[in-house]
N, C-alpha and C positions, 0 to 999 in steps of 0.2 A: 218501283220500290225495289226491283230485282237488278236494276239498274245502279242504285246506291249499292247494294251491298257487292255485287261485281266490281266496282269499283274500288271498294275499301280492300276488297280481297287482292286487287292487282296491286294496290299500294303497299298492301302488307308484302306481298309476294316480290315486289322491288326491293323493298326495304330490306327483306332477308336475303336477298341475291346480292346488294351492295354491301351488305355486312359480311356475308361471305367471302365476297371478292377481297375486301379490305384484310379480314383476316388471312386469307391465303396468301396475300403480299408480305402482309407481316410476318406470316410463319416462314415464307422463303428468305427474308432478310434475317429472322433468328437464326433459321438452319445456316446460312451464310456466315453470319456471326459466329456460332458456335463452332461451325467447320476451320475457320480462322483461327479462334482460340485453341481448337485442340491441335491445331498446325503449330500455334506459337508455343503451346505448353509441351508439345512433343520435342520442337527444336530446343525449348529451354532445358527440358530434362536430360536430353540428349549433351546440351553443353555442359551442364552440371556434372553430368559422371566423366567428363573428360578433364574436369577441372576440379579442385580440393571444395569441397562442400563448405558453406557457410554455416556457421555456429547456429543452432535452433533459438538459442534465448541468450542475450546477454548477462555474463556472469555478475553476480551480485557486487556492488560498488564495494572496495577494501575499506575498512575503518581505519580512520585516523589513528596514528601512533598512540600508544597508551599515555604519553606524556603530554600529548597535545589536548590542549582544553579550548581551542578555537571553537566558537559557536557559528552557524549558519547566517545568522545576522550580524555577526560581528561584535557582538557585546560582551563585555566580560564580567565576570562575576563581582570582581572587585569594585565594580560601578555602582554595585547596589549594596541596600542594607537591608536584609531580610528581617520582616517581623514576624516572630513566631505566632503570636496570637491570630494575625491575619494566615500565616501559614496553616495554623491547624484547620482553619476554613477551606483554605484552598486545597488542602490534603483529603478532602471530601472525596474528590474524583480520584484520587487513589486508594482510598479506604475499600471500596468494593473488591479489590484484590490483596492489597495489603493490610497487615495488621503491623501495630507499632509494639505490641506486648513481645517479650522476649517469649520465643519458641511457638508462638502463634503463626503457624503458616497457612495463607488461605491459597487462592488461585495462584496467587506469587509469595514470595519469601516473605517473612517478617522484616520488616524495616528497622526495628530495635535497634540501635548502635550501629547503623549503616554506617555513619560518617567515621573513616578510617579502616573500615572493614575490605578484606579481598574479596571481590564479585565471586560468587559462586560458591561460598563457604557456609552456608547456613545449614545446619544440621538437619535431616530430616525433608530436606526441601530436594526434589529433582530438578535441576536446573539443565538446560540445553547445553551442547556441549559448546557452542559460540561462548556462551556465558561464561562457564566455567573455565574455559581454556582463554578468556581474553586477558589475562595479566592485569586485568584495573584493579587499582585500590581507590574506593570510593571518597575521593576528596571532595569537598565543597565546590570547587571547580569542574571536577570531572562530573558529579552530580548535575552540575548548571549545566553542561554540555548535554549529557546523556538525557536529562528532561525535556530537552529542547526538540528532540527526534532519537527515541532510543535506537530504531534500527539502522540510523547512520553510524552510532557508535558501536552497537553489537550486531553486525548483521548477522541474521539466523537466531537472534534470541527469540524465546516463546513471549515476550510482552509485545501483545498487539497494541498497544498505546499508540495513537499518532503522536503525542508529545503536546508539550506546554509551550505554545509561542511567547507569551509574556512573561519577559525577562523578572519582571517585580515580582510575580506569582512563583517563579522556579525560586528566586531567593527567599521569598517568606516560607516556602515548603521545605527547603535547606535548613534555615533557622529553625524551623518547628522540629525538623528530623533530630537536630543535634541535642534538642531538649529530652530525647526519648532514650537518651544512652543511659 
């Protein structure tokens, strides 16, 4: 009986010794890798100080010109006939932030009479500088382009909506908005 306990103890000791050796070997490789990384980082840092530093972040893409109404998908507003009744339903995604009643601003400005209006001009709403200074007049074509991906058309806008990819739904929403004037 004593023999079995000694054997188990010996095996446990051997197992621990092998584990310790393995960890020791891995530790040396990690230290060597850390030393190599530190050397590389120091060399890179030295090289970076002797040359011009790269920009930290890429600048935001420039908005298309105000008179440009090209969409990402390449479709044109003129290719679609909007349905105002369906647009009212499609507008539900917008209604959480926008009202269509005159003077009723929510998280976003009122969209009452938005078609034909200059961007950033609703009284009582605090626009981002990007929107206020965009120079955009909200024609149906420009709205069609904007609703596809708002941040593309007005980089820096406060509107966090990702966009409406379905061109028919965009045309429907615009038809609905035209009835709110």
